[in-house]
N, C-alpha and C positions, 0 to 999 in steps of 0.2 A: 185574431181580432174578434172581440165580442160584438154583440148586437149594437151597442152604442157606437163603437168605433166604425162599424160598417155604415150605419146611418149617417154619422158625421162625415165620413169619406164621400158618401153619395151626395150629401148636401154641399160639400166643398166642390165637388165636380160641377154641380149646378151653378154655384157662384162663379166658377171659372168660365163656364159656358156663357154666362150672362155678362162676361167682360170684366169681372172683378179680379184684380191681381192679388191673390191671396199669398201672403208671405209664408214660406216654409220655415224660416228661422227668424221670427219677428224680433227676438232680443238682439240679434246682430244688426238690426236696423234701428236700434234705439228705442224700441217699444217698451214702455214701462207698465207695471201692473197698476190697477186702480187702487188708490189709497185715500184715506181721509186726512192724511197729514197736511196737505196743502190746500184743503178746502176752507172756505170762509167759516168763521166761528158759528154763524147761523146754520149753515148746512151741516157742519160737523156735529153740532148739537142735535140736529134732527136725527142723525144716524145713531147717536147715543140714546136718544129717546126710543128709537126702534129697538135697539139692543135691550134696553130695560123692559120694554113692553113684551119682548119675546122671552123674558125671564133671565136675561144675562146677569152673571154674578161677578164678573171680573171688575176690578177697580180701574184698571187702565181703559182708556176709551179711544184708542187709535186702532184702526183696522186696515188690513191690506188684503184684497181679494187675490185669488190665484190667477193663472194665466188666462188671457182672453181666448175664446174658442177660435176665432179667426181674426187676423189683423191684415188689412189690405194696404198696399203701397201708397194709396192716396190719403191714409190716415183714418179710414173707416174701420171700426171694430164691428164684428157681427157675432152676436151670441145665438147659438143654436140650442134652444131650451127644450129639453126632453121631459119625460113624464115626471121626474123627481122634482121639478121646479114648480109644480102646480098642486098646492095643498093649502090647508087653512092658515099657514104662516105667511105665505106670500102677500095676501092682501094687507096684512099688518104693515108691510114695508112700503105700501103704496098709499099711505095716508098722510105722508109728509106734505107740507104746504106746497112744495114744488112738484110733487108727483103728478098733479093734474095736467102738467104740461108734457108728460111723456106720452108719445103716440100709442104705446102698447098698454097703457095703464088699465083702461076699462076692460079691454078684452082679456087681459091677464087676470083681473079680478074674477071675471066670469069663468074662465078655464079653471081657476083655482077652486071654485066651488063645484063645478060640474064634473071635473076630471080627477078629483082626489082619489077615486077608486083605482085608477091606473097607477097613480103614484104609490098607493098602498101596496098594490100587487108587486111592484118592482122594488119598493123601498122599505120593507119591514124585516130585512135579513141583514145580518152582519154589519159591516161598516156603513151601509146605506141608512141604517136606523140610528146608530150611535157609534162614536169613536172616542178614544181617549181625549183628543183635542176638543171635540164638540161637547163632550160631557163636562170638561173643565170650564168651557165658556158659559154653559147654561145650567150647571149644577146637577148633571145627571139626566137620565132618561127613564121613562116607564118601560115595562116589558114590551118587546116588539109587537106592534099593532095596537097597543093600549094608549089611550089618550086620557090620562087622569091628571095628576098634578103637574107632570113634567112632559109627557108626550115624547117626541123624537128630537133629541138635541141636534142630530145631523141635519134634519129637515130645517130646523131653525137656523143653523149655521149657514146652510145653502141660501136661504131666504135673505139673511143678513148680508152675505157677500154679494148677492144680486143687487141689493139696495146700495151697497158701496159702489158697485159699477155704475148703477144708474146715476148716483149723485156725482161721481167723478166725471162722467160724460156730460151731464147737464151743466156742471159748474166750470169745466175747464175749456178755455178757448182753444179752438183747433182740434178738439176731440169730438168725434161723431160716433154714436152707437146706434146700431139697429138690432132689434130683437125679433127673431123668427121662432115660433113655437111649432112643435110637431103637430099640434092641434089645429094649426092654421090651414087654410086652403089657398093654393096659388094656382091660378089658371084652371080652376075646377078640380084640381088634384089635392087630396089631403096629404100634407107634408109627411106625416108618419108613414102612410101607406106607400107613398112614392119612394122615400128614402129606404124603407125596409125592403123594397123590391129593386133597389138600385136604379131607379128611373130618374132621368133628368127632368127637372121642372122647366117649364117653358121660359126661355131666357128673357124675353121682353116682359112677360108677366112677373117674373121674379124680380127683375130690376125695378119695375114699377112698385112692386110690393115692398121691397127693401127701402126704397126712397120714402114710401109712405110711413114706414116704421122707424125712420131715423130721427134721433134727437141730437 
């Protein structure tokens, strides 16, 4: 298990300790991926605008994000956003008309500016910078670590799929999404430090924090 897997497992343990029933096999419980296919024309158009602003080159304009990080039995989805989610592309996805209603929007804009160095440290090698699928979506990438005409297609792809999840949760009745960043502090503990050391976050503080971050 890599560093990401260990941190995610530690965070899952904290969710369980806080009373969240995290599903081990969410698809067997009918959990579906976030998609633009059933969104309103207005919201779907806003995602297409985001895609074009990021440099998207595909003609088709329907997107489906990957699996949720954590799905709970009460219908709550929790995304555990690590370093690669915070860079110059994420704020571009938080400029849609409805993004101002997302409880994490402003803090995530701040993290994306102040913590891009950590993203660059972890995300300029191999498939974390570019992949065949992300290059196809955004017309290629610059050399790793270079931000010229194209930058990182994989970073853009991740930001786009985060926007798809945001839009799906914001628009779909009965779907609730909470985002927790490794850069957050819960009960006085930095989430990155706590999960890297396998420490449980305070259950009451975590539940209060998750509720404050739920859209």
